[in-house]
C-alpha positions in Angstrom: 0.0 0.0 0.1 1.2 3.4 -1.0 2.0 6.3 1.5 -0.5 8.9 2.2 0.6 12.3 3.5 -1.1 15.3 4.8 -0.2 18.7 3.3 -0.6 21.6 5.6 -1.2 24.3 2.9 -0.4 28.0 3.0 -3.9 28.7 2.6 -4.7 26.6 5.8 -1.9 28.3 7.7 -3.2 31.7 6.4 -6.7 30.8 7.7 -5.5 29.9 11.1 -3.4 33.0 11.3 -6.4 35.1 10.5 -8.4 33.4 13.1 -5.7 33.9 15.5 -5.5 37.7 14.8 -9.5 38.0 15.2 -9.1 36.0 18.6 -6.4 38.5 19.7 -8.6 41.4 18.6 -11.6 40.1 20.4 -9.4 39.5 23.6 -8.1 43.1 23.6 -11.7 44.5 23.1 -12.9 42.4 25.7 -10.4 43.4 28.2 -11.0 47.0 27.3 -14.9 46.6 27.8 -14.1 44.9 31.2 -11.9 47.7 32.3 -14.4 50.5 31.5 -17.3 48.6 33.1 -15.5 48.0 36.4 -17.1 45.2 38.3 -19.7 45.1 35.5 -22.8 43.1 36.3 -21.2 41.5 39.2 -22.3 44.6 41.5 -25.8 44.6 40.0 -26.7 40.9 40.4 -24.4 39.7 43.2 -26.3 40.9 46.3 -28.7 37.9 46.7 -26.2 35.6 45.6 -23.8 36.8 48.3 -26.4 36.6 51.0 -27.0 32.9 50.0 -23.5 32.0 50.0 -22.8 33.6 53.3 -25.7 31.8 54.8 -24.1 28.5 53.6 -20.7 29.7 54.9 -22.3 30.3 58.4 -24.0 26.7 58.3 -20.6 25.3 57.4 -18.9 27.1 60.3 -21.5 25.7 62.6 -21.4 22.1 61.3 -17.7 22.0 61.3 -17.6 23.7 64.8 -14.8 25.8 63.6 -14.0 29.1 65.8 -12.6 31.0 62.7 -14.9 33.1 60.4 -13.5 32.1 57.1 -15.0 28.5 56.7 -16.5 29.3 53.1 -14.4 30.5 50.4 -16.0 34.0 50.1 -15.8 34.6 53.9 -12.3 33.6 53.8 -11.5 36.0 51.0 -13.2 39.0 52.6 -11.4 38.3 56.0 -8.1 38.2 54.1 -8.8 40.8 51.5 -6.2 43.1 52.6 -3.5 40.6 53.5 -4.1 38.0 50.9 -4.7 40.6 48.1 -7.7 39.0 46.6 -9.3 42.6 46.2 -6.2 44.4 45.0 -6.4 42.6 41.6 -8.7 44.4 39.2 -11.7 42.1 38.0 -10.6 42.4 34.3 -7.0 41.3 35.2 -8.4 38.4 37.4 -10.7 37.5 34.4 -7.6 37.1 32.0 -5.9 34.9 34.6 -9.1 32.8 34.8 -9.5 32.4 31.2 -5.7 31.6 31.0 -6.1 28.7 33.4 -9.4 27.4 31.9 -7.9 27.1 28.4 -4.5 25.7 29.9 -6.5 22.7 31.5 -8.9 22.4 28.5 -6.1 22.0 25.8 -3.9 19.9 28.0 -6.7 17.5 28.3 -6.9 17.4 24.4 -3.1 16.6 24.1 -3.1 13.8 26.9 -6.2 12.4 25.4 -4.5 12.0 22.0 -1.8 9.9 23.7 -4.4 8.0 25.8 -6.3 7.3 22.6 -3.3 5.7 21.0 -2.4 3.8 24.2 -5.7 2.3 24.6 -5.7 0.9 20.9 -2.4 -0.7 21.5 -3.3 -2.0 24.9 -6.6 -3.4 23.5 -4.8 -4.8 20.4 -7.5 -3.0 18.4 -7.4 -3.3 14.6 -10.1 -1.1 13.6 -8.2 2.2 14.4 -5.0 1.5 12.6 -5.7 3.9 9.8 -6.4 6.9 12.1 -3.9 6.6 15.1 -1.8 9.3 13.6 -4.4 11.8 14.3 -4.5 11.5 18.1 -0.6 11.2 18.2 -0.4 14.5 16.3 -2.7 16.1 19.0 -0.2 14.9 21.6 2.6 17.1 20.2 0.9 19.9 22.2 2.0 18.3 25.6 5.3 20.1 26.0 3.6 23.4 25.1 0.9 22.7 27.5 3.5 21.8 30.3 5.6 24.8 29.9 2.4 27.3 29.5 0.9 25.7 32.8 4.0 25.9 34.8 4.9 29.4 33.8 1.4 30.7 33.9 0.7 29.2 37.2 3.1 31.6 39.0 1.1 34.5 37.4 -2.2 33.3 38.4 -1.8 31.5 41.5 -2.9 34.2 44.0 -6.1 34.9 42.0 -7.1 31.4 40.9 -5.9 29.4 43.8 -7.1 30.7 47.2 -5.0 28.3 49.3 -1.8 29.9 48.1 -2.2 32.9 50.5 0.3 32.5 53.4 -1.7 34.2 55.8 -4.3 31.5 55.8 -2.1 29.2 57.7 -1.1 31.3 60.7 -2.1 34.2 62.7 -5.7 35.4 63.6 -7.0 34.6 60.2 -5.7 30.9 60.1 -8.1 28.6 58.1 -8.2 25.3 60.1 -9.8 23.4 56.9 -6.8 24.6 54.7 -4.3 23.9 57.5 -5.5 20.4 57.5 -4.9 20.0 53.9 -1.8 21.9 53.7 0.6 18.9 53.3 -1.2 18.2 49.9 0.3 21.4 48.5 3.4 22.2 50.8 5.1 19.0 51.9 7.8 18.8 52.9 8.1 22.6 53.6 6.0 24.5 56.2 2.3 25.4 55.5 1.9 28.8 53.6 5.4 28.6 52.2 6.4 27.5 48.8 3.9 24.8 47.4 6.9 22.4 46.5 4.9 19.1 46.6 2.2 20.6 44.2 4.7 22.0 41.7 6.9 18.8 41.7 3.7 16.8 40.8 2.9 19.0 37.9 6.4 18.8 36.6 6.7 14.9 37.1 3.3 14.4 35.6 4.0 16.3 32.2 7.5 14.8 32.3 6.0 11.1 32.4 3.5 11.9 29.8 6.0 13.4 27.4 8.4 10.7 27.9 5.9 8.0 27.0 4.7 10.0 24.2 8.2 10.1 22.9 8.7 6.4 23.3 5.4 5.4 21.7 5.8 7.8 18.8 9.3 6.4 18.1 8.1 3.0 17.6 5.1 4.0 15.6 7.3 5.8 13.2 10.0 3.3 13.2 7.5 0.8 11.9 7.0 2.9 8.8 10.7 2.4 8.0 11.4 -1.3 8.3 8.0 -2.9 9.2 9.2 -5.0 11.9 6.4 -6.2 14.2 8.8 -5.7 17.1 8.0 -1.9 17.1 4.2 -2.7 17.5 5.2 -5.0 20.5 7.3 -2.3 22.1 4.5 0.3 21.7 2.0 -2.0 23.4 4.5 -2.4 26.2 4.9 1.3 26.7 1.1 1.9 26.3 0.3 -0.5 29.0 2.7 1.1 31.5 1.4 4.5 30.5 -2.2 3.6 31.1 -1.3 2.7 34.7 0.5 6.1 35.2 -2.2 7.9 33.4 -4.9 6.4 35.8 -3.2 7.9 38.8 -1.9 11.1 37.3 -5.1 12.2 35.5 -7.0 12.1 38.7 -4.4 13.9 40.9 -4.1 16.5 38.3 -7.8 17.0 38.2 -7.7 17.6 42.0 -4.7 20.0 41.8 -5.6 22.1 38.8 -9.3 22.3 39.0 -10.7 20.9 42.4 -8.2 23.0 44.5 -9.7 26.1 43.0 -12.5 25.6 45.4 -10.1 24.3 48.3 -13.0 24.0 50.8 -15.0 21.7 48.7 -14.0 18.0 47.4 -15.6 15.4 45.4 -14.4 11.7 45.6 -15.8 11.4 41.9 -14.1 14.5 40.6 -10.9 12.8 39.0 -13.5 10.5 37.0 -15.7 13.5 35.9 -12.7 15.4 34.7 -11.4 12.3 32.8 -14.9 11.8 31.3 -15.0 15.5 30.1 -11.6 15.2 28.7 -12.0 11.8 27.0 -15.4 12.7 25.2 -14.0 16.0 24.2 -10.8 14.4 22.8 -12.9 11.8 20.9 -14.9 14.6 19.3 -11.8 16.4 18.1 -10.1 13.2 16.6 -13.3 12.6 14.9 -13.8 16.0 13.6 -10.3 16.0 12.2 -10.8 12.6 10.7 -13.9 14.0 8.9 -12.3 17.0 7.6 -9.5 15.1 6.2 -11.8 12.5 4.6 -13.9 15.5 3.0 -10.6 16.8 1.7 -9.7 13.6 -0.1 -7.3 12.2 2.5 -7.6 8.9 4.7 -8.8 6.6 2.0 -8.5 3.6 4.4 -11.2 5.1 6.7 -14.7 4.3 5.7 -18.1 4.6 7.2 -17.6 1.5 9.5 -14.7 3.2 11.2 -16.7 6.4 11.7 -19.5 4.2 13.0 -17.0 2.9 15.6 -15.7 6.3 16.8 -19.2 7.6 16.6 -20.3 5.0 19.1 -17.5 6.1 21.5 -18.7 9.6 21.4 -22.3 8.6 21.9 -21.5 6.1 24.7 -19.0 8.3 26.6 -21.4 11.3 26.3 -23.8 9.2 28.4 -20.8 8.1 30.6 -20.0 11.8 31.3 -23.8 12.5 32.1 -23.9 9.6 34.5 -20.7 10.8 36.5 -22.2 14.2 36.4 -25.7 13.2 37.6 -24.1 10.8 40.3 -22.1 13.6 41.6 -24.9 16.0 41.6 -27.4 13.8 43.1 -25.2 12.7 46.0 -24.4 16.2 47.0 -27.9 17.3 46.5 -29.5 14.4 48.6 -27.0 14.6 51.4 -27.4 18.5 51.7 -24.2 19.0 53.6 -23.3 22.7 53.5 -19.7 22.0 52.6 -20.6 20.2 49.7 -23.6 22.0 48.3 -21.9 25.3 48.2 -20.3 24.2 45.0 -23.6 24.0 43.3 -25.2 27.0 45.0 -22.3 29.1 43.4 -23.4 27.7 40.0 -27.2 27.3 40.3 -28.2 30.4 42.4 -26.0 32.9 40.3 -27.2 34.5 37.3 -23.9 34.6 35.7 -23.5 30.9 35.8 -26.9 29.4 35.9 -27.5 29.5 32.0 -24.0 27.8 31.6 -25.1 25.2 34.0 -28.0 24.0 31.9 -26.3 24.8 28.7 -23.6 22.2 29.8 -26.3 19.6 29.9 -27.8 20.5 26.6 -24.6 20.5 24.7 -22.8 17.8 26.3 -25.8 15.0 26.7 -29.1 16.1 25.2 -27.9 17.0 21.8 -25.4 14.3 21.3 -27.7 11.8 22.6 -30.5 12.7 20.2 -28.4 13.3 17.3 -26.4 10.3 17.4 -28.8 7.8 18.4 -29.4 6.1 15.2 -26.9 3.8 13.4 -26.9 6.0 10.2 -26.4 9.1 12.2 -22.8 7.6 13.5 -21.8 6.8 9.8 -22.5 10.2 8.1 -19.8 12.8 8.0 -22.1 15.5 7.7 -23.9 14.6 10.9 -20.6 13.9 12.8 -19.3 17.4 11.5 -22.2 19.0 13.3 -22.3 17.0 16.6 -18.5 17.3 17.2 -18.2 20.9 17.4 -21.1 20.9 19.7 -19.3 18.6 22.0 -16.0 20.4 21.8 -17.8 23.9 22.7 -19.9 22.1 25.3 -17.0 20.6 27.2 -15.2 24.2 27.1 -18.1 25.4 29.1 -17.8 22.4 31.3 -14.3 23.4 32.3 -15.5 27.0 32.4 -18.1 26.0 34.8 -15.6 24.0 36.9 -13.2 27.0 37.4 -14.8 30.3 36.9 -17.2 30.5 39.7 -14.6 29.5 42.2 -12.2 32.4 40.8 -14.4 35.2 39.8 -17.4 34.6 42.1 -19.9 37.6 41.4 -17.7 39.2 38.8 -17.9 36.1 36.2 -18.9 36.9 32.6 -18.8 35.3 29.2 -17.9 37.8 26.4 -15.2 38.8 24.0 -12.3 37.9 26.5 -13.6 34.3 26.8 -14.0 33.9 23.1 -10.7 35.5 22.2 -8.7 33.5 24.5 -10.2 30.3 23.3 -9.6 31.3 19.7 -5.8 32.0 20.4 -5.3 28.8 22.2 -7.5 27.0 19.6 -5.4 28.2 16.8 -2.0 27.4 18.5 -3.3 24.0 19.4 -4.4 23.3 15.6 -1.2 24.7 14.4 1.0 22.5 16.4 -1.2 19.6 15.6 -1.5 19.9 11.9 2.2 20.8 11.4 3.3 17.5 13.2 0.5 15.5 11.1 2.2 16.8 7.9 5.5 15.3 9.1 4.7 11.6 8.8 2.3 9.5 6.8 -1.1 9.8 7.7 -1.2 6.2 8.4 1.3 3.3 9.1 1.4 1.2 5.9 3.3 -1.5 7.9 1.0 -1.8 10.8 0.4 -5.3 11.5 -3.4 -4.8 11.8 -3.9 -2.4 8.7 -5.3 -5.3 6.6 -7.8 -5.8 9.5 -8.8 -2.4 9.4 -9.2 -2.3 5.7 -11.7 -5.0 6.0 -13.4 -3.8 9.2 -17.3 -4.0 8.9 -19.9 -3.5 11.4 
């Protein structure tokens, strides 16, 4: 079988560049509008929401029998406003930090799911996907950029995004007993309130391990193109199996570190699974969309409607899986009605800024994919997959927005040009890295031992 290569044309690069410029203009416009509006609608609509939140905070204090005032996030922030510096950061700047972190986490997920998809196929000895594995491999090239961006940006955003980083929360009159109890998770082996060495080391180690296995698996996949020796497939399978064990631990811990610790008084034992489910179905949607667009432009002749049906079933099934995790977490917290748990949903449901996102999240990530991909034919038609995948991609961006923004921005949260512009800039950078690397190697491995099986795949 002949080699097939993707050509990243100057026209495609120009389109991406124009999109990036538009995103940058929207970002600047959004920042200017936010600067001119001050706190914006946060002051207009925040009164009732703050009253509800303070009531929950008071209940939390009583239930925990804590003598200190700052048992809830917002009470703590008000008590530490001057020392901790929360109110010294202008809302427009804090919003930039928030969006930077939302997009960092979102696109890191796309990169790591690219590698995870490849690893799953090797570990399961799957043959059907042999013709499309180079697409998720190309997505994983974003990993080193994601790691550098996340590490550097953390030092800029930490005091505004992560409340637990304020040193005055761990000693003195305003000490927070709940955070002191959790301090080893971030600061070990140093003292509480100092440099979060344990936290930063985890971030570095996770990205280093992910990138290391990415390089090893990629090396074997490309070597297979040269000599066709089946030993490369076996080595890739071995690396994939080890990576999956590491990923099982690191993906959950990174979800706790990078997202759940934004609301440091709140926790959910299902949160690691929830973030994985969101990353996974979103990654599947991006892989599918790239495959469909390539097919429509004359590439990937080895991929047919049967392969699309398979990956369409993945999207359909894991959209339901995401909803199952979402509903399980929500139902348990709602039914138990424990103040330190319910405050997470009060912030999102009793707030005019986030309530619409809460329900849009369910519409885009469950209801529409469920209805549109329900039939067999729907999963086999490129036009319908091309409609559903962008819905899921946008929907899960809102999912991560809803996980992070209410804990950071509180009553000053918004959605506008700043959010759209930042998303477009990150999206263009991610696509440029993905497509550039996709063009550097054949679109599929002609010497893959299961390519023949994939060519005759029929369901």
